[in-house]
N, C-alpha and C positions, 0 to 999 in steps of 0.2 A: 470568541474563542470556543471551540467545542469543549464541553465540560468534562467529557469522559476520555479524551484522547491525549492531549499534551501532558507530559509528565513534568514534575518539578525539574528545573534546569533546562527546559527546552526553549527554543526560539519560536515565538508565535508571530505570524505576519497577518495583519488585517488589511484587506484591500478594498478600496472604495471605487468601484469601476462600473459604469453603466454604458452599454453599447447603444449608440443612436443610429438612426438610418443613414446619417451623413458620414458614418464611420469615424466619428469623433467621440472619444471616451471622455466623459465629464465627471469630475468629482462630485460626490453627493452633497457635500457641505463646504464647498470651497469658500475660504475667507478672502476678503479684500486685502490688498497689500502685495507682499512679495510674491505670493503664489499667482495672483492675477498678472503681475508683471512678467513672471517667468512664462506663464501660459501665452501671453502676447508675443514674447520672444519666440516661442515654439511655433505659433501660428505663422509668424513672419518667416521663420526658417522653412516651414513646409511649403510656403507659397513661392519659394525661390529654389533654383537648382541646387542640388547637394554639392557641397564643397568638401573634398577630402582634407584631413588634417595636413597642414602645410609644413609644419616644423619637423625637423629630423634630429636625432640624437647627436650629441657631440661625439667626435671620433673616439676619444678616450673612454667614453661610456659605451658606445656601440660595440667596441672590441671586447668587452668583458664577457666572460663565460657565466654560466648560471651560478656557480659557486662564488665567483668573484663579485657578482652582483649582490648575492646574499650577504657579502661581507660589508656592504654599505648599510649603516644603521643610523636612524635618526637619534639625535641627542635628546634624551628626555627632559633635560633642563631647558630646552628651547621649545617645549610644548606650548601651544596656545593656551592661555589662562593659567599657566603654571604658577605664576607669582600672584595669584589672586586667591580668594576664598571660595571660588566657584566649585561646584561638585563635579563638573566635567572638565576633561582636558582633550585637546586634539593634537595628534602627532601625524606626521606626513611620510609618504613613501617617495623614494627617489626614482625618477625615470631610469629605465634600463631593461635589459633582457628583452622580453617581448612587450613590455609596457613602454612603447616608444612615444605615443601621442600624449602630451601633457594635458592636464585639466586645469581650469581656472577656478580658484577657490576664494570666496569672499566671507568676511564676517559681517553680520548685520547686528548693529547695536543702536543705542538710543541716539547717537550722533548721525547715524546713516549707514552707508555701506562702504567698506574698504576692502580692496583686494589684498590678499595675503601673498606677499612676494617670496619667491624662492631665494634662499640664501645657502650657498654651499657650506658655509661655516656651521650650519645647523646639523650637518651630517658628519659621522665618523666613517671615513673611507677605508678603514682597516689597512691591509697591506697593498691596496691598489694604488698605482701611480696615476694620479689624475691631474690633468691640467685644469686648474680651477678657473682660469680666465675663460675657458670654453663654456663654463657652466652658468655664467651670469644670466639671469632671467630665463633659466631653463624651464621652470614650471614643475609642478608636482605630478606624480603618477596617480596618486590617490591619498586617502587619509584614513585614520582610525580614531574611534571615539573611546575614551577611557572613563570609567566610573567605578566606584568601590562596591562591587557586588559580593566579593568573597570575604573581605575584611574592611573595616571602616578606615584603616590607615593606609590602604594601598588602592590605587586606581587601576583596575583591570581593563584589558581590551574587551569591549562589549559589542562593537559594530565596526565593520571595515567596508570601505568602498574602494575597489581596486580592479581595474581592467574591464573594458566594455561596459555593460550595465550590471555587473556582478556586485552583490553585497552579501555579507554574512554576519551573523550575530551569535552571541553566547548568552546563556543563563548561568546561574551560579554553579560553580564546580565543573563547567564544561570545557572541552577543547574544540577547536574549529574542525568542522567536517563539511557538510553539504553547504551549498550556496543558493541564494535566490537571485533572480534577475529582474531588471525593470521591464524588459520586453523581449520576446522571442519572435522571429520572423522566419517562416518557411522551414521549421525544424523537420528533419527527416524527409525533405523534398528532394527530388532528383536534381533540381537546379542548384542545390546547395543552400545552406543556412546563412542568413544575414544577421550580423551581430550589431545591433544598435549600441551606442556608447553614451554614457554620461559625459558631457563636455564641460559643464560648468556647475559649480555648487555655491550655495549660500547657506551659511551656518549661523543660526540666531544665538547671540550671546545669552546664556540663561541667567536667571536670578540666583542669588546665593543659596536659597532654599529649594531650588528647582529639583524635581524628580524626573523631569523629562527634557528632551532636547529636540528642537525642530530643525530640520535640514531640508533645503529645496534643491532640486536638480533639474538641469536642462538636458534633454536627450536628443540625439540626432543620429540619422542613418540615411542611406540612399533613398529609402521609401517611407520614412516616418520621422516625425519630431514629436517631442512631448515635454510636459512639465510635471514634476513630481513633488509631493510634499511628504516627508517622512517625520513622524513624531515618535521618538524613541523613549520607551520606558523600561530601563534595565531593572532586573531583579532576579529572584529565584526562577521565574519564567519571564524572559524578556519579550516585551510586546512592541511591535512596530506597526503603527497605524500609517497606511499609505493611501494618499489621494493622487489621482493622475488624470491628466487631460492629454489625449493623443490626437495628432493631426497627420493624415497620410498624404504623401506626395503622389504615390501611385498605388494601384491595386496590389493587394497582398493575398496570396493563396491561403496562407495559414498564419493567423495572428495569435501568438501565445501570451496570455495575460497571467500575471503572477507565476511565471515559470520557476521551477526548482531544478537544480542540478546536483546530482550526487554520484557516488561510486559504489558498485557492487562487484566484487571479484569472485568470491564464493562464500557459501554459508550453509545454514541448515536446509535451505531450499534447493541448493545445488552444490555438490561437493567439488573440490578442486580436482582438475585432471592431473595435477602434479602433486608429488608428495610434499606436504607442508604440515609442520607441527601445530599450526594454529587451527582451531576449529572453524573460525569465521574471519573473513577480511572484507569489511564493508563499512561505509558511512551510513547507509540506510539499508533496511531489508525488505521494505514493502511500501506500497502506496495505499493509504487509507482514505476513503471517501465517505462522507456523511451525505447520502443521497436525499434524505428527508428526516423528519423528526424521529423516525423509528428504523429507517433502513440504512445499513452500512455495507460498504464493499471493501474487501481486502484483496489486493493484488500483490503477491510476492514478487520481488525483483529476481531476475535471472541474468546470467551472463551469456547472451546468445552468440552463436558463431557468425551470424550476419545481422543486419539491421532488422529489428523487430519493433513493430508499432502495435500497441493495444489501445483501443478506443472505447469510451463509455459515453453513451448519449443520455444526458440528464437534463431535467428541467428544474431550474432554481435549486441547485445543490446547496447544502448548508456549509460545506467546507471540504477541504482535502489537504493531504500533507504526506510527506515522506517521513517514515518512522524508523527509528533505531530502537527496537523493542527490548532486546536483551541488555541488561545493565550490570551484569556481574563480570568481573575481570576474567573469571574462568571460562566465560563464553567466547573469549577472544585470545587470551594468553599472549598479549603483545605489550610488553613493558614500554616500548617507545611510542607506538602509534596510539595506544589507549583508546581503541575503538569503543570501549564501554562508556567513554565520556563524550562521545560525539552527540551533538544535539539532534533532536527531531525538529521539523518545521511544520506548522499547521497554518493554513490559509483559510480565513473566513471572510465572506463577503459582507460589506456593510450596505445599508440603505435598502 
């Protein structure tokens, strides 16, 4: 992690990625076991034609509006590891809205590997009229990890995997803002962007005194497959160590490693064209790059009228990240969104 950039309460992402001539990314310190098994699955996927997700949503779920989908909530008492003394808990997201393709989720424990089965009784459907018989074996849209970072008696959301290869995390006192992705393919290309997705997860059951949680993921897309290992260490600054192996089915014009996605509407760099009482509206206000031990680059974000691409040619950069620098409520004046509490994300290469 860069020592002078991430603030307390930020999300730090560490990536272990080495590009080989064969266009396979290999983790620097891959351990034997689950990660190797997932990597073997990814290699086998990449050697076969891509198969689109075959399952579709149940009619009663597919008909839901955005607000109706948001009315579906996981019951906290059904959280994985709720009735144990483990420091982490896992809660799940229901398929629906544009989260149509389910993911398969496993628990890895001392006895082996078991699939976590979808159960509609684990969800509160609010005012929605749902035919629960349609939901058997539906699968999950994603999951979130809970850990007590703000108070010792309450397990807060600290990491979420939901949609494509998106994931996002929180440090102490933060609210969700920007997201990271496992992989980006052909971003800002005329042919259109390809969005790989995590299709299967393995979550290691932690020890009762554990301060970290290990998650494995299998990624798939028309032109790539991959295996990922995430080691989560929540805290004032949450750190996520990432190892990945990627296998390409076909050539890719632009391969994005450790991509970050954020929002900039207006701010100190660029005022709003419309009248707005808020001084700033953004999840991040700039890109910071540590080009070497002494050289730094700062690129303010803007809201362009058309597609804008900025490139930096660097050799062995130390790290980069999207920053939310202003941390006072008065910088944003938004009681609901609380942009002052949105995290920054810093990516540092290992190896």
